[in-house]
DOKEVEX-778155 format. One record per atom (N, C-alpha, C): chain; x, y, z; residue in three letters; atom name. Coordinates in steps of 0.02 Angstrom, whole numbers, plus 50000, padded with zeros to 5 digits. Example, Ala and Ser with C-alpha at 12.3 -4.5 7.8 and 13.67 -1.06 7.14 Angstrom:
# residues 2
   chain       x       y       z   resn   name
       A   50660   49716   50390    ALA      N
       A   50615   49775   50390    ALA     CA
       A   50660   49835   50390    ALA      C
       A   50642   49888   50354    SER      N
       A   50684   49947   50357    SER     CA
       A   50645   50002   50394    SER      C
***
This chain:
# residues 191
   chain       x       y       z   resn   name
       A   47789   40511   51833    MET      N
       A   47767   40531   51770    MET     CA
       A   47829   40557   51725    MET      C
       A   47823   40529   51669    PRO      N
       A   47882   40547   51624    PRO     CA
       A   47887   40622   51608    PRO      C
       A   47942   40639   51591    THR      N
       A   47954   40715   51583    THR     CA
       A   47915   40735   51514    THR      C
       A   47913   40699   51466    SER      N
       A   47880   40717   51407    SER     CA
       A   47805   40728   51420    SER      C
       A   47776   40684   51463    LEU      N
       A   47707   40696   51479    LEU     CA
       A   47703   40763   51521    LEU      C
       A   47744   40774   51569    ARG      N
       A   47740   40828   51610    ARG     CA
       A   47747   40892   51566    ARG      C
       A   47788   40900   51518    LEU      N
       A   47798   40959   51481    LEU     CA
       A   47740   40963   51445    LEU      C
       A   47703   40904   51406    MET      N
       A   47640   40918   51367    MET     CA
       A   47581   40939   51416    MET      C
       A   47583   40929   51472    MET      N
       A   47532   40954   51516    MET     CA
       A   47539   41027   51532    MET      C
       A   47601   41048   51541    ILE      N
       A   47620   41113   51550    ILE     CA
       A   47606   41161   51491    ILE      C
       A   47622   41128   51434    ARG      N
       A   47596   41171   51370    ARG     CA
       A   47529   41176   51364    ARG      C
       A   47493   41118   51382    ARG      N
       A   47423   41118   51374    ARG     CA
       A   47392   41174   51415    ARG      C
       A   47412   41175   51477    SER      N
       A   47390   41219   51527    SER     CA
       A   47401   41295   51510    SER      C
       A   47460   41308   51483    ARG      N
       A   47475   41374   51459    ARG     CA
       A   47435   41390   51392    ARG      C
       A   47416   41343   51354    LEU      N
       A   47378   41362   51298    LEU     CA
       A   47303   41371   51326    LEU      C
       A   47278   41335   51377    LEU      N
       A   47211   41344   51398    LEU     CA
       A   47213   41415   51433    LEU      C
       A   47259   41435   51472    HIS      N
       A   47273   41500   51501    HIS     CA
       A   47270   41552   51450    HIS      C
       A   47304   41545   51397    LEU      N
       A   47305   41597   51348    LEU     CA
       A   47244   41600   51304    LEU      C
       A   47209   41547   51296    ASN      N
       A   47142   41536   51266    ASN     CA
       A   47089   41580   51307    ASN      C
       A   47098   41571   51368    LYS      N
       A   47052   41599   51418    LYS     CA
       A   47065   41676   51421    LYS      C
       A   47124   41696   51414    MET      N
       A   47137   41765   51423    MET     CA
       A   47112   41794   51349    MET      C
       A   47119   41765   51292    ALA      N
       A   47105   41786   51236    ALA     CA
       A   47026   41794   51227    ALA      C
       A   46985   41752   51267    ASN      N
       A   46917   41760   51271    ASN     CA
       A   46893   41816   51309    ASN      C
       A   46928   41834   51356    GLN      N
       A   46918   41886   51406    GLN     CA
       A   46906   41958   51367    GLN      C
       A   46858   42005   51377    LYS      N
       A   46854   42068   51346    LYS     CA
       A   46906   42114   51391    LYS      C
       A   46946   42151   51348    VAL      N
       A   46998   42200   51373    VAL     CA
       A   46961   42269   51371    VAL      C
       A   46966   42316   51422    GLY      N
       A   46946   42380   51414    GLY     CA
       A   46918   42402   51493    GLY      C
       A   46877   42451   51492    PHE      N
       A   46863   42493   51553    PHE     CA
       A   46790   42475   51568    PHE      C
       A   46779   42466   51628    SER      N
       A   46705   42450   51649    SER     CA
       A   46680   42529   51661    SER      C
       A   46617   42529   51659    LEU      N
       A   46586   42596   51666    LEU     CA
       A   46605   42637   51728    LEU      C
       A   46611   42597   51783    ILE      N
       A   46629   42627   51842    ILE     CA
       A   46706   42665   51838    ILE      C
       A   46747   42611   51808    GLU      N
       A   46814   42636   51796    GLU     CA
       A   46815   42703   51755    GLU      C
       A   46786   42706   51711    LEU      N
       A   46774   42755   51660    LEU     CA
       A   46754   42827   51695    LEU      C
       A   46694   42816   51736    LEU      N
       A   46674   42875   51770    LEU     CA
       A   46727   42903   51822    LEU      C
       A   46767   42853   51850    LEU      N
       A   46817   42870   51903    LEU     CA
       A   46867   42913   51869    LEU      C
       A   46891   42881   51806    TYR      N
       A   46943   42923   51782    TYR     CA
       A   46922   42989   51760    TYR      C
       A   46858   42992   51729    MET      N
       A   46837   43051   51705    MET     CA
       A   46825   43110   51757    MET      C
       A   46812   43081   51822    GLY      N
       A   46800   43127   51878    GLY     CA
       A   46867   43157   51897    GLY      C
       A   46918   43107   51899    LEU      N
       A   46989   43132   51925    LEU     CA
       A   47016   43185   51870    LEU      C
       A   46999   43168   51804    ILE      N
       A   47021   43221   51757    ILE     CA
       A   46982   43285   51764    ILE      C
       A   46921   43287   51779    ALA      N
       A   46886   43341   51787    ALA     CA
       A   46909   43382   51855    ALA      C
       A   46933   43349   51904    ILE      N
       A   46958   43385   51965    ILE     CA
       A   47022   43414   51950    ILE      C
       A   47063   43370   51912    PHE      N
       A   47124   43410   51893    PHE     CA
       A   47117   43468   51842    PHE      C
       A   47074   43468   51794    LEU      N
       A   47074   43522   51755    LEU     CA
       A   47038   43586   51790    LEU      C
       A   46991   43575   51836    THR      N
       A   46962   43621   51871    THR     CA
       A   47018   43651   51919    THR      C
       A   47060   43629   51952    ALA      N
       A   47115   43649   51991    ALA     CA
       A   47164   43678   51942    ALA      C
       A   47179   43661   51896    ALA      N
       A   47227   43698   51845    ALA     CA
       A   47193   43758   51820    ALA      C
       A   47140   43761   51798    THR      N
       A   47101   43820   51779    THR     CA
       A   47092   43870   51825    THR      C
       A   47080   43858   51887    THR      N
       A   47076   43905   51940    THR     CA
       A   47131   43938   51955    THR      C
       A   47192   43896   51959    SER      N
       A   47255   43920   51971    SER     CA
       A   47281   43968   51912    SER      C
       A   47267   43950   51857    LEU      N
       A   47287   43993   51802    LEU     CA
       A   47246   44058   51802    LEU      C
       A   47186   44051   51813    TRP      N
       A   47142   44112   51819    TRP     CA
       A   47167   44159   51873    TRP      C
       A   47186   44141   51938    ASP      N
       A   47208   44180   51989    ASP     CA
       A   47280   44205   51962    ASP      C
       A   47319   44176   51925    ILE      N
       A   47374   44203   51909    ILE     CA
       A   47366   44257   51862    ILE      C
       A   47310   44251   51816    ILE      N
       A   47306   44308   51767    ILE     CA
       A   47271   44362   51805    ILE      C
       A   47233   44357   51847    LEU      N
       A   47198   44409   51885    LEU     CA
       A   47256   44444   51934    LEU      C
       A   47291   44412   51965    GLY      N
       A   47345   44438   51998    GLY     CA
       A   47398   44480   51955    GLY      C
       A   47409   44458   51894    ASN      N
       A   47451   44505   51853    ASN     CA
       A   47415   44567   51824    ASN      C
       A   47345   44564   51822    VAL      N
       A   47305   44625   51796    VAL     CA
       A   47309   44669   51867    VAL      C
       A   47293   44646   51912    LYS      N
       A   47296   44693   51978    LYS     CA
       A   47366   44722   51985    LYS      C
       A   47413   44682   51973    SER      N
       A   47494   44711   51991    SER     CA
       A   47501   44767   51933    SER      C
       A   47473   44754   51870    GLY      N
       A   47495   44804   51817    GLY     CA
       A   47448   44865   51832    GLY      C
       A   47383   44864   51860    VAL      N
       A   47347   44920   51879    VAL     CA
       A   47386   44957   51936    VAL      C
       A   47399   44927   51990    HIS      N
       A   47440   44959   52036    HIS     CA
       A   47498   44995   52015    HIS      C
       A   47539   44952   51972    GLN      N
       A   47599   44987   51948    GLN     CA
       A   47586   45052   51906    GLN      C
       A   47539   45048   51865    GLU      N
       A   47514   45113   51817    GLU     CA
       A   47493   45166   51868    GLU      C
       A   47452   45157   51917    VAL      N
       A   47435   45210   51962    VAL     CA
       A   47501   45243   51990    VAL      C
       A   47539   45197   52022    GLN      N
       A   47598   45216   52058    GLN     CA
       A   47643   45260   52022    GLN      C
       A   47654   45233   51962    GLU      N
       A   47706   45269   51916    GLU     CA
       A   47681   45333   51891    GLU      C
       A   47623   45335   51874    ASN      N
       A   47595   45401   51857    ASN     CA
       A   47594   45451   51904    ASN      C
       A   47567   45426   51965    LEU      N
       A   47565   45476   52017    LEU     CA
       A   47633   45506   52044    LEU      C
       A   47684   45454   52043    ARG      N
       A   47751   45478   52060    ARG     CA
       A   47780   45522   52017    ARG      C
       A   47767   45510   51948    TYR      N
       A   47803   45561   51893    TYR     CA
       A   47771   45633   51899    TYR      C
       A   47696   45633   51911    ALA      N
       A   47659   45690   51912    ALA     CA
       A   47681   45731   51969    ALA      C
       A   47686   45703   52029    THR      N
       A   47706   45734   52086    THR     CA
       A   47786   45763   52082    THR      C
       A   47825   45726   52055    HIS      N
       A   47893   45754   52053    HIS     CA
       A   47898   45800   52003    HIS      C
       A   47857   45803   51953    ARG      N
       A   47853   45859   51903    ARG     CA
       A   47827   45923   51934    ARG      C
       A   47772   45922   51973    ILE      N
       A   47743   45970   52000    ILE     CA
       A   47784   46004   52053    ILE      C
       A   47823   45969   52094    GLN      N
       A   47868   45988   52135    GLN     CA
       A   47931   46024   52109    GLN      C
       A   47952   45994   52056    PHE      N
       A   48010   46026   52010    PHE     CA
       A   47994   46098   51983    PHE      C
       A   47928   46099   51960    GLU      N
       A   47911   46159   51929    GLU     CA
       A   47894   46217   51980    GLU      C
       A   47875   46198   52043    ILE      N
       A   47862   46245   52091    ILE     CA
       A   47930   46269   52121    ILE      C
       A   47977   46218   52127    ARG      N
       A   48049   46251   52160    ARG     CA
       A   48078   46294   52103    ARG      C
       A   48064   46283   52049    ASN      N
       A   48098   46329   51988    ASN     CA
       A   48060   46390   51979    ASN      C
       A   48006   46403   52008    ALA      N
       A   47960   46461   52002    ALA     CA
       A   47984   46518   52038    ALA      C
       A   47973   46583   52019    ASP      N
       A   47993   46634   52057    ASP     CA
       A   47922   46656   52097    ASP      C
       A   47867   46650   52073    SER      N
       A   47803   46670   52104    SER     CA
       A   47744   46631   52071    SER      C
       A   47692   46649   52098    VAL      N
       A   47626   46627   52074    VAL     CA
       A   47585   46683   52036    VAL      C
       A   47569   46672   51976    ASN      N
       A   47538   46724   51937    ASN     CA
       A   47464   46738   51962    ASN      C
       A   47447   46804   51955    PRO      N
       A   47378   46816   51991    PRO     CA
       A   47322   46777   51946    PRO      C
       A   47275   46764   51973    GLY      N
       A   47218   46724   51945    GLY     CA
       A   47222   46652   51948    GLY      C
       A   47270   46621   51984    SER      N
       A   47278   46552   51995    SER     CA
       A   47228   46531   52041    SER      C
       A   47201   46468   52025    GLY      N
       A   47154   46447   52069    GLY     CA
       A   47179   46408   52134    GLY      C
       A   47175   46440   52193    PHE      N
       A   47196   46400   52251    PHE     CA
       A   47133   46377   52279    PHE      C
       A   47151   46323   52319    ASP      N
       A   47098   46293   52360    ASP     CA
       A   47037   46271   52320    ASP      C
       A   47052   46264   52256    ILE      N
       A   46995   46240   52207    ILE     CA
       A   47021   46174   52172    ILE      C
       A   46973   46129   52174    ASN      N
       A   46993   46064   52145    ASN     CA
       A   46992   46065   52065    ASN      C
       A   47048   46075   52038    LEU      N
       A   47059   46083   51962    LEU     CA
       A   47036   46030   51918    LEU      C
       A   47019   45973   51949    ALA      N
       A   46995   45908   51917    ALA     CA
       A   46919   45925   51902    ALA      C
       A   46884   45956   51949    THR      N
       A   46808   45974   51938    THR     CA
       A   46804   46039   51916    THR      C
       A   46854   46080   51902    SER      N
       A   46846   46148   51876    SER     CA
       A   46896   46154   51810    SER      C
       A   46871   46132   51755    PRO      N
       A   46917   46121   51697    PRO     CA
       A   46947   46201   51672    PRO      C
       A   46908   46247   51693    SER      N
       A   46924   46319   51667    SER     CA
       A   46980   46342   51704    SER      C
       A   46995   46316   51766    GLU      N
       A   47036   46335   51819    GLU     CA
       A   47107   46313   51800    GLU      C
       A   47164   46344   51824    LYS      N
       A   47224   46318   51817    LYS     CA
       A   47268   46358   51876    LYS      C
       A   47331   46333   51879    ILE      N
       A   47384   46364   51917    ILE     CA
       A   47437   46391   51868    ILE      C
       A   47456   46451   51878    SER      N
       A   47510   46478   51835    SER     CA
       A   47570   46502   51876    SER      C
       A   47631   46480   51857    LEU      N
       A   47693   46496   51892    LEU     CA
       A   47726   46544   51853    LEU      C
       A   47757   46584   51882    SER      N
       A   47805   46628   51846    SER     CA
       A   47869   46598   51846    SER      C
       A   47902   46587   51792    VAL      N
       A   47972   46557   51793    VAL     CA
       A   48015   46597   51739    VAL      C
       A   48084   46582   51746    PRO      N
       A   48124   46622   51700    PRO     CA
       A   48103   46598   51624    PRO      C
       A   48116   46641   51573    ASP      N
       A   48104   46634   51504    ASP     CA
       A   48148   46574   51478    ASP      C
       A   48131   46541   51436    PRO      N
       A   48075   46548   51391    PRO     CA
       A   48016   46498   51414    PRO      C
       A   48014   46478   51474    ASP      N
       A   47963   46436   51500    ASP     CA
       A   47903   46471   51539    ASP      C
       A   47903   46541   51536    ASN      N
       A   47867   46577   51570    ASN     CA
       A   47798   46596   51527    ASN      C
       A   47745   46582   51560    PRO      N
       A   47722   46550   51621    PRO     CA
       A   47721   46475   51611    PRO      C
       A   47728   46441   51669    THR      N
       A   47715   46364   51672    THR     CA
       A   47645   46360   51709    THR      C
       A   47608   46316   51669    GLU      N
       A   47537   46318   51702    GLU     CA
       A   47517   46238   51698    GLU      C
       A   47473   46224   51756    PHE      N
       A   47442   46152   51755    PHE     CA
       A   47374   46161   51758    PHE      C
       A   47341   46110   51728    ARG      N
       A   47267   46104   51729    ARG     CA
       A   47253   46035   51719    ARG      C
       A   47189   46019   51731    VAL      N
       A   47165   45952   51717    VAL     CA
       A   47106   45949   51670    VAL      C
       A   47111   45919   51608    SER      N
       A   47065   45918   51562    SER     CA
       A   47044   45838   51543    SER      C
       A   46993   45834   51549    GLY      N
       A   46960   45759   51528    GLY     CA
       A   46989   45716   51584    GLY      C
       A   46998   45730   51640    GLY      N
       A   47041   45688   51689    GLY     CA
       A   47114   45669   51682    GLY      C
       A   47142   45707   51637    VAL      N
       A   47220   45696   51631    VAL     CA
       A   47248   45767   51651    VAL      C
       A   47300   45756   51693    LEU      N
       A   47338   45823   51713    LEU     CA
       A   47382   45844   51654    LEU      C
       A   47381   45904   51635    HIS      N
       A   47429   45935   51587    HIS     CA
       A   47459   45995   51609    HIS      C
       A   47525   45998   51575    ILE      N
       A   47566   46060   51587    ILE     CA
       A   47584   46097   51526    ILE      C
       A   47584   46159   51531    LYS      N
       A   47601   46203   51478    LYS     CA
       A   47662   46246   51500    LYS      C
       A   47712   46252   51453    ARG      N
       A   47769   46289   51473    ARG     CA
       A   47786   46340   51418    ARG      C
       A   47783   46402   51443    GLY      N
       A   47787   46458   51394    GLY     CA
       A   47740   46455   51343    GLY      C
       A   47760   46469   51285    ASP      N
       A   47710   46470   51226    ASP     CA
       A   47694   46402   51194    ASP      C
       A   47721   46349   51231    GLY      N
       A   47717   46277   51205    GLY     CA
       A   47641   46254   51213    GLY      C
       A   47635   46194   51192    SER      N
       A   47568   46167   51194    SER     CA
       A   47554   46128   51254    SER      C
       A   47496   46108   51273    TRP      N
       A   47477   46070   51323    TRP     CA
       A   47509   46001   51323    TRP      C
       A   47536   45977   51374    THR      N
       A   47562   45901   51372    THR     CA
       A   47544   45869   51431    THR      C
       A   47519   45807   51420    ALA      N
       A   47495   45765   51470    ALA     CA
       A   47551   45749   51510    ALA      C
       A   47536   45739   51584    LEU      N
       A   47579   45713   51625    LEU     CA
       A   47553   45642   51660    LEU      C
       A   47495   45637   51651    THR      N
       A   47471   45577   51664    THR     CA
       A   47438   45532   51611    THR      C
       A   47442   45469   51613    SER      N
       A   47413   45419   51571    SER     CA
       A   47337   45432   51558    SER      C
       A   47303   45417   51503    SER      N
       A   47238   45425   51489    SER     CA
       A   47203   45352   51516    SER      C
       A   47245   45308   51533    ALA      N
       A   47204   45256   51582    ALA     CA
       A   47195   45270   51645    ALA      C
       A   47213   45332   51667    LEU      N
       A   47200   45355   51740    LEU     CA
       A   47148   45420   51731    LEU      C
       A   47122   45432   51787    GLU      N
       A   47079   45491   51799    GLU     CA
       A   47109   45538   51858    GLU      C
       A   47125   45590   51848    VAL      N
       A   47143   45635   51905    VAL     CA
       A   47081   45664   51937    VAL      C
       A   47067   45640   51997    THR      N
       A   46997   45656   52026    THR     CA
       A   47005   45720   52070    THR      C
       A   47070   45735   52090    ASN      N
       A   47085   45794   52132    ASN     CA
       A   47146   45822   52128    ASN      C
       A   47152   45882   52105    LEU      N
       A   47218   45916   52098    LEU     CA
       A   47203   45991   52140    LEU      C
       A   47226   45998   52195    THR      N
       A   47221   46059   52232    THR     CA
       A   47284   46091   52257    THR      C
       A   47282   46150   52247    PHE      N
       A   47347   46199   52260    PHE     CA
       A   47322   46235   52319    PHE      C
       A   47368   46247   52374    THR      N
       A   47362   46294   52421    THR     CA
       A   47417   46333   52435    THR      C
       A   47409   46402   52450    ASP      N
       A   47464   46441   52455    ASP     CA
       A   47472   46446   52531    ASP      C
       A   47543   46415   52544    LEU      N
       A   47559   46424   52617    LEU     CA
       A   47608   46466   52633    LEU      C
       A   47613   46523   52594    SER      N
       A   47669   46572   52599    SER     CA
       A   47652   46614   52657    SER      C
       A   47712   46640   52685    ASP      N
       A   47703   46690   52738    ASP     CA
       A   47764   46747   52718    ASP      C
       A   47775   46786   52770    ALA      N
       A   47822   46844   52762    ALA     CA
       A   47889   46825   52745    ALA      C
       A   47911   46766   52758    ALA      N
       A   47985   46740   52750    ALA     CA
       A   48000   46697   52694    ALA      C
       A   47946   46658   52685    SER      N
       A   47952   46610   52620    SER     CA
       A   47881   46595   52585    SER      C
       A   47898   46570   52520    LYS      N
       A   47836   46560   52481    LYS     CA
       A   47834   46476   52473    LYS      C
       A   47781   46455   52493    TYR      N
       A   47755   46385   52493    TYR     CA
       A   47693   46371   52453    TYR      C
       A   47701   46312   52418    LEU      N
       A   47640   46294   52387    LEU     CA
       A   47622   46217   52408    LEU      C
       A   47565   46206   52437    GLU      N
       A   47553   46131   52453    GLU     CA
       A   47501   46114   52394    GLU      C
       A   47508   46047   52381    PHE      N
       A   47469   46023   52325    PHE     CA
       A   47447   45946   52350    PHE      C
       A   47391   45928   52324    THR      N
       A   47362   45868   52339    THR     CA
       A   47336   45831   52269    THR      C
       A   47358   45777   52249    VAL      N
       A   47341   45746   52187    VAL     CA
       A   47306   45675   52205    VAL      C
       A   47251   45658   52180    THR      N
       A   47222   45599   52187    THR     CA
       A   47214   45577   52112    THR      C
       A   47228   45507   52093    VAL      N
       A   47220   45481   52034    VAL     CA
       A   47186   45407   52042    VAL      C
       A   47152   45401   51998    LYS      N
       A   47105   45335   52000    LYS     CA
       A   47106   45295   51936    LYS      C
       A   47115   45239   51936    TYR      N
       A   47122   45198   51864    TYR     CA
       A   47052   45201   51834    TYR      C
       A   47040   45210   51777    ARG      N
       A   46985   45211   51741    ARG     CA
       A   46957   45136   51733    ARG      C
       A   46899   45125   51760    ASN      N
       A   46876   45059   51760    ASN     CA
       A   46809   45048   51730    ASN      C
       A   46806   45057   51661    PRO      N
       A   46731   45050   51638    PRO     CA
       A   46694   44988   51644    PRO      C
       A   46729   44932   51658    SER      N
       A   46696   44869   51664    SER     CA
       A   46678   44863   51733    SER      C
       A   46699   44902   51780    GLY      N
       A   46672   44893   51853    GLY     CA
       A   46704   44833   51890    GLY      C
       A   46760   44801   51860    ARG      N
       A   46789   44735   51895    ARG     CA
       A   46828   44766   51944    ARG      C
       A   46831   44718   52008    SER      N
       A   46875   44742   52066    SER     CA
       A   46941   44736   52051    SER      C
       A   46962   44696   52001    GLN      N
       A   47037   44697   51990    GLN     CA
       A   47064   44762   51958    GLN      C
       A   47019   44800   51927    TRP      N
       A   47044   44863   51908    TRP     CA
       A   47032   44917   51945    TRP      C
       A   47012   44909   52007    GLU      N
       A   46996   44963   52055    GLU     CA
       A   47063   44989   52090    GLU      C
       A   47091   45043   52081    LYS      N
       A   47150   45071   52113    LYS     CA
       A   47141   45141   52117    LYS      C
       A   47154   45172   52173    GLU      N
       A   47153   45244   52179    GLU     CA
       A   47215   45261   52231    GLU      C
       A   47247   45320   52220    ALA      N
       A   47302   45335   52257    ALA     CA
       A   47309   45411   52274    ALA      C
       A   47328   45435   52323    MET      N
       A   47333   45509   52340    MET     CA
       A   47402   45526   52367    MET      C
       A   47422   45581   52344    PHE      N
       A   47486   45610   52370    PHE     CA
       A   47478   45689   52393    PHE      C
       A   47504   45706   52446    ARG      N
       A   47511   45770   52467    ARG     CA
       A   47580   45790   52474    ARG      C
       A   47595   45848   52449    GLY      N
       A   47654   45868   52456    GLY     CA
       A   47661   45941   52457    GLY      C
       A   47722   45972   52470    ALA      N
       A   47733   46045   52470    ALA     CA
       A   47810   46061   52441    ALA      C
       A   47812   46117   52411    ALA      N
       A   47880   46132   52382    ALA     CA
       A   47884   46213   52392    ALA      C
       A   47943   46232   52398    GLN      N
       A   47959   46301   52419    GLN     CA
       A   47979   46331   52341    GLN      C
       A   47941   46398   52328    LEU      N
       A   47975   46437   52272    LEU     CA
       A   48037   46463   52288    LEU      C
       A   48070   46473   52235    ARG      N
       A   48140   46508   52243    ARG     CA
       A   48142   46576   52257    ARG      C
***
């Protein structure tokens, strides 16, 4: 077969092939479309679930940190004030939960100008008052002090006060991610 005839046949077969391809419809079949959509749905579900877990983990971590920081600050401040006190003033509420008895307070006798230094719980927030100053919050309003109890452990040789503080994160929504409560029991010696 001569070369020119062979070339012509090759060109004709290519043209037929191109014609055949042009007549074929290009696109997805219904099965392919459903398969792709299913894969995308699985991917989006996994991504959304992971993102939601990250967000809830951050919320839970923030709640835990808020409770611990407030409890740490309040207990250090109580210990500091007890250590700087000379005595406990009469009428102080010992062995009474100040969180459930808003009219009760602990009053410490300290050197002027901070005499007396007093602690109370009002509206679930721990407050301190030094001398003639105003009541200052020691805990955040995001928390509720559910227990503040002072016990006199003094004997003839030394004066000690034991205290127990329990704080709880305020959780009006009732979601488990916002549930956190912590308690601290400590003691300090008056000077």
